[in-house]
N, C-alpha and C positions, 0 to 999 in steps of 0.2 A: 888663412888667418883673417878673421873678421876685424875690420877697423871700426872705430866708433862712429856713430851717427850722432852728431851734436844738433839737437832739435831746439831751435830758438823760437819760443812761442810768446806772443804778446799782442796787444792791440796795435792798430796802425800808428806809425810814427813813434813807437816806443824805443826803437834803435836796433831792430833785428838785422836789417840789411847792412848798416854801418858796422856792427859787430861781426857779421858774417864776412864782410870784406877784409876786416882787420885780422880775423882768425885765419882766413885763407893765406894772406901774406905771411903771417907768422909761421904757419906750417910749411908753406913753400920754401921759406928761407932756411928751413931745417931739412930740406930735401924730401919731405913727406908728400906723397900723392894726395891731392885734396880737390874736392869739387863742391860747388855750391848749387843746391837745388832751390833756386829762388821761386817762390810761389807765383809772382807776377810773370816771370819768364816762362814758366811751365804752362801757365794759362794761355800764353800766346801760341803754344805748340801742342803739347800732349793733351791739354785740357781745353782747347779752344772751343769745343762743343758744349762746355758747361757754363752755367750761370752761377748765381750766388744763393740759390735756395739751400736750406739745410742739407737736402739730399745731394745736391751738386757739390757743395763744399766737402761733404764726406767722401764722395767719389774722387774729387780732386786730390784730397789727402791720401786716399787709398792708392792712387797712381804714384804719388810721390813716395810713399812707403815702399812700393814695389821697386822703383828705380833705386832708392836708397839701399835696399837689400842687395841688389846686383853690385852696386859700387862697393859697399862695405865688404861683401864676400870676396871681392878682388883686392882688398887691402887699401882701398881709397877712403881716407877720412872724408866723411860726407857731412856737410853743414847745411841744415835745412832752416832757413829763416821763413817761417810760415805762420801766419796768424793761428791756424788750427784751433778754432774757437771751442771745439767740443772735447771734453775729457774722454769720451768714448773713443774718439779717433786717436787721441794721443795714447790711450791704453792699448789700442790695437798696434800702434807703432812700437810701443814698449814690448808687447808680446812677440811681434814679428822680427824685431831687430835685436840680435844678441847683445850688442854693446850700445844700447839706446841711452842717451844722456840728455835729459830734458833740462833746459834752462829757461826759466821764466824771466823774460826781459820786461821788467816792471817799470812803469812810469804812469803818473796820474793822467786821467783823461784831459785835465786842464793843460798839463804840460804838452801832451800830444797834440792838442788843438793849437797850441802856440807854435809848435814845430811844423806840423802839417806840410812836409816837403812835396807831397804830390797834390795838395789842394783838396784832399778827400773830405776832410772835416768841413771846409768852407762850402763845398758842393752839397754835402749832406745837410748842413744847417740851413742852406738855401732851398732845400727840397729837391735838388737836382739828382741826388743819389738816395736811394732807399736801402735800408738794411745794412748800413755801415756797422761793422762789428765794433762793439764797445760803445756805440752811440745809440743806434736804433735796433741793432741785433745783438744777441747775447755773446759774451765772452766768458767762458767758464774757467776761472783761474785754476792753475794747477794746485792739487792738494799736497803732493809730495815730490816736487821736482828735485833733481840732484843738486840744483843750484838756483838761487834767486839773485839776479843782477838788477839792481835799481839804478837806472841810467840817469836819474836826477841826482844821485849821491856819488856815483863813481864815474871817472873819466873813461873814455874809450880804452885807453891803455890799461888802466886798472881792471876794467871789465874783462879784457882779453886775457890778462894774467890770471884773474880769478878762474876763468873757464879752463884755460890750458893746464894750470896747476892742479885743478880738481880732476880733470880727465886723467892726468898722469897719476895722481894719488889713488884713484880707483883702479889702477892698472889696466885702463882701457887702451893706453898707448904709451909706449916708451920710445923716446927718441934719443939716440946717442949721437951727440954732436962733438 
């Protein structure tokens, strides 16, 4: 039984990690096996040999897709909070993952600069970081995501409810509590 892969894409500081953590708690509270494949954490281990060139970003995403396949195939709801800036890569994930569920975590660049929990925008604006996605490097917005969650308009709780209810409506996952 393939479990869904909930792919949270968006620019830095849009709310991907916050929503991933909330989704994980939600699914765990219902007894559902769940894992988060956080891009930053995977870069520290599985992708520590990669940089941030377009080719390296695509390879990093390819590795995440592979791990997500294994988890989903074994019934684990997999949450992927990953910038994944290129449509081509997200299209590959859609092709390779039977229950791929793309959620565009949308927030304006101005709001993300205000939030900036990791200080990435501050460093990029000061010239300390080159190629920050959404600022100096491109982010290709999803054309047909299963869901758009605007984190400037919806609370964390509302966003989690939107995602979980849509996953269930698409019959990607049924939880009997």
